[in-house]
C-alpha positions as CSV (number, residue, x, y, z in Angstrom):
1,M,0.0,0.0,0.0
2,S,1.2,3.4,-0.8
3,E,1.3,6.3,1.6
4,S,-1.5,8.1,-0.1
5,S,-3.8,5.2,0.1
6,I,-3.1,4.9,3.9
7,R,-4.0,8.5,4.4
8,S,-7.1,8.2,2.5
9,L,-8.3,5.4,4.8
10,R,-10.4,7.0,7.5
11,P,-12.5,5.4,10.1
12,P,-16.2,5.1,9.2
13,Q,-18.4,8.0,9.9
14,R,-20.3,6.4,12.7
15,L,-17.2,5.5,14.7
16,R,-15.8,9.0,14.2
17,E,-19.1,10.4,15.5
18,L,-19.1,8.0,18.5
19,F,-15.6,9.0,19.7
20,S,-15.7,12.6,18.9
21,G,-19.0,13.5,20.5
22,R,-19.4,15.5,23.7
23,T,-20.7,12.6,25.8
24,S,-17.8,10.4,24.8
25,R,-15.4,13.0,25.9
26,R,-17.0,12.9,29.4
27,L,-16.9,9.1,29.5
28,R,-13.2,8.8,28.5
29,W,-11.8,9.1,32.0
30,P,-14.4,6.8,33.7
31,A,-13.9,4.3,30.9
32,A,-10.1,4.5,31.3
33,A,-10.5,4.1,35.0
34,V,-12.7,1.0,34.6
35,L,-10.2,-0.5,32.2
36,A,-7.3,0.3,34.6
37,F,-9.3,-1.2,37.5
38,G,-10.0,-4.3,35.5
39,A,-6.3,-4.6,34.6
40,V,-5.3,-4.2,38.2
41,N,-7.9,-6.7,39.3
42,A,-6.7,-9.2,36.7
43,C,-3.1,-8.8,37.9
44,V,-4.1,-9.2,41.5
45,Y,-6.0,-12.3,40.7
46,L,-3.1,-13.8,38.6
47,F,-0.3,-12.9,40.9
48,L,-1.9,-13.1,44.4
49,V,-5.1,-15.1,44.5
50,V,-4.2,-18.0,42.3
51,P,-0.9,-18.7,44.1
52,A,-2.6,-18.2,47.5
53,A,-5.4,-20.7,46.5
54,D,-2.7,-23.2,45.6
55,R,-0.9,-22.7,48.9
56,L,-4.2,-23.1,50.7
57,A,-5.0,-26.4,49.0
58,E,-1.5,-27.6,49.9
59,Q,-1.9,-26.5,53.5
60,E,-5.3,-28.2,53.8
61,A,-3.9,-31.4,52.5
62,R,-1.0,-31.2,54.9
63,Y,-3.4,-30.4,57.8
64,S,-5.6,-33.4,57.0
65,Q,-2.5,-35.6,56.8
66,L,-1.2,-34.3,60.2
67,K,-4.7,-34.8,61.7
68,R,-4.8,-38.4,60.5
69,Q,-1.3,-39.1,61.8
70,Y,-2.3,-37.6,65.2
71,A,-5.4,-39.8,65.3
72,E,-3.3,-42.8,64.5
73,A,-0.8,-41.9,67.2
74,L,-3.6,-41.6,69.8
75,L,-5.1,-44.9,68.8
76,F,-1.6,-46.5,69.0
77,Q,-1.1,-45.2,72.5
78,K,-4.5,-46.5,73.6
79,Q,-3.9,-49.9,72.1
80,R,-0.5,-50.0,73.7
81,Q,-2.0,-49.2,77.1
82,M,-4.7,-51.9,76.6
83,L,-2.1,-54.5,75.6
84,S,0.1,-53.7,78.6
85,G,-2.9,-54.2,80.8
86,L,-3.6,-57.5,79.0
87,E,-0.1,-58.6,79.6
88,A,-0.4,-57.8,83.3
89,G,-3.6,-59.9,83.4
90,I,-1.8,-63.1,82.0
91,P,-1.3,-65.4,85.0
92,S,2.0,-67.0,85.7
93,Q,2.5,-70.7,86.5
94,K,2.1,-70.1,90.2
95,D,-1.3,-68.3,89.6
96,V,-2.9,-71.3,87.9
97,P,-3.9,-73.0,91.2
98,L,-5.6,-69.7,92.3
99,L,-7.5,-69.7,89.0
100,I,-8.7,-73.2,89.6
101,K,-9.6,-72.4,93.2
102,D,-11.7,-69.4,91.9
103,L,-13.5,-71.7,89.5
104,V,-14.3,-74.2,92.2
105,Q,-15.5,-71.5,94.6
106,T,-17.8,-70.1,91.9
107,A,-19.2,-73.6,91.3
108,N,-19.8,-74.1,95.0
109,R,-21.4,-70.8,95.4
110,L,-23.9,-71.8,92.7
111,K,-24.5,-75.1,94.5
112,L,-22.7,-77.2,91.8
113,S,-20.5,-80.1,92.5
114,V,-17.1,-80.2,90.9
115,G,-15.3,-83.4,89.8
116,A,-11.6,-83.9,89.4
117,I,-10.0,-81.1,87.3
118,N,-7.5,-82.4,84.7
119,S,-5.0,-80.3,82.9
120,D,-3.2,-81.1,79.7
121,I,0.5,-80.8,79.1
122,P,1.2,-77.1,78.5
123,T,2.2,-76.3,74.9
124,Q,4.8,-73.6,74.2
125,G,3.4,-70.7,72.2
126,K,5.1,-67.9,70.5
127,G,7.1,-65.5,72.6
128,R,7.0,-66.0,76.3
129,L,3.5,-67.4,76.5
130,T,2.5,-71.0,77.1
131,Q,-1.0,-72.4,76.4
132,L,-2.6,-74.4,79.2
133,T,-5.8,-76.3,78.7
134,F,-7.8,-78.0,81.5
135,S,-11.2,-79.7,81.9
136,V,-13.6,-78.9,84.6
137,P,-16.5,-81.3,85.2
138,V,-19.5,-79.8,87.0
139,T,-22.8,-81.3,87.9
140,G,-26.0,-79.5,89.2
141,A,-29.2,-77.8,88.3
142,Y,-29.5,-76.2,84.8
143,P,-29.8,-72.6,86.1
144,G,-26.6,-73.0,88.1
145,I,-24.8,-74.5,85.1
146,K,-26.0,-71.7,82.9
147,R,-24.8,-69.1,85.5
148,F,-21.5,-70.9,85.9
149,I,-20.8,-70.7,82.1
150,Y,-21.7,-67.0,82.2
151,D,-19.4,-66.3,85.1
152,V,-16.5,-68.1,83.4
153,E,-17.1,-66.1,80.2
154,T,-17.2,-62.8,81.9
155,T,-14.4,-63.3,84.4
156,E,-11.7,-60.7,84.5
157,K,-9.1,-63.4,84.3
158,L,-7.7,-64.4,81.0
159,V,-9.5,-67.7,80.5
160,G,-11.6,-68.9,77.5
161,I,-14.0,-71.7,76.9
162,Q,-12.6,-74.1,74.3
163,D,-15.3,-76.8,74.4
164,L,-18.6,-77.6,76.2
165,K,-20.3,-80.9,76.6
166,L,-23.7,-81.2,78.3
167,D,-25.5,-84.4,79.5
168,S,-28.5,-84.7,81.6
169,E,-29.5,-87.5,84.0
170,K,-32.1,-87.7,86.7
171,G,-33.0,-84.0,86.9
172,S,-29.4,-82.7,87.0
173,V,-27.1,-81.5,84.2
174,R,-23.6,-82.7,83.8
175,L,-21.2,-80.2,82.2
176,N,-17.7,-81.0,81.0
177,M,-16.0,-77.7,80.2
178,K,-12.6,-77.5,78.5
179,L,-10.9,-74.2,79.4
180,V,-7.9,-72.6,77.9
181,T,-5.6,-69.9,79.3
182,Y,-2.1,-68.6,78.7
183,I,0.6,-68.4,81.2
184,R,3.7,-66.4,81.2
185,G,7.0,-68.2,81.0
186,E,9.3,-67.2,83.8
């Protein structure tokens, strides 16, 4: 294009009228201010808000991770305390006669007769624990037998019921209960 043709190009008449009018002169400063405000707003958003939102997301993820670790640590401490209490409740070899004596006293209190208590040979378990099983034959009325089973199940001592056999004859019930406990090796 030649220089003369460029000079001959003029904006269309309507655009010239729009920007050269009296009202457009009054609106130039407010329009420039709005454009400047928009540019400042865009810069603030791009350089301050977006990075802050990313940091916030990272911090929230870190906070939830720390919160989960704290909850796991508390749970671990509670379980450790429970296990230490459980270990203290495991009888030693010298406590087994006291356990059997408690079972016999419970049966006598419920008006049950106890036969000869037989124990199996202890089997060495993992760690310092040894498994000991013994059988307790008990004879008496059904409500007393039922209560005796309940008392054995809910005792604070570490003893579990491994097997139950019930027979009835002449109005009384005969129970042969096989119990298991763990004893500490000393």
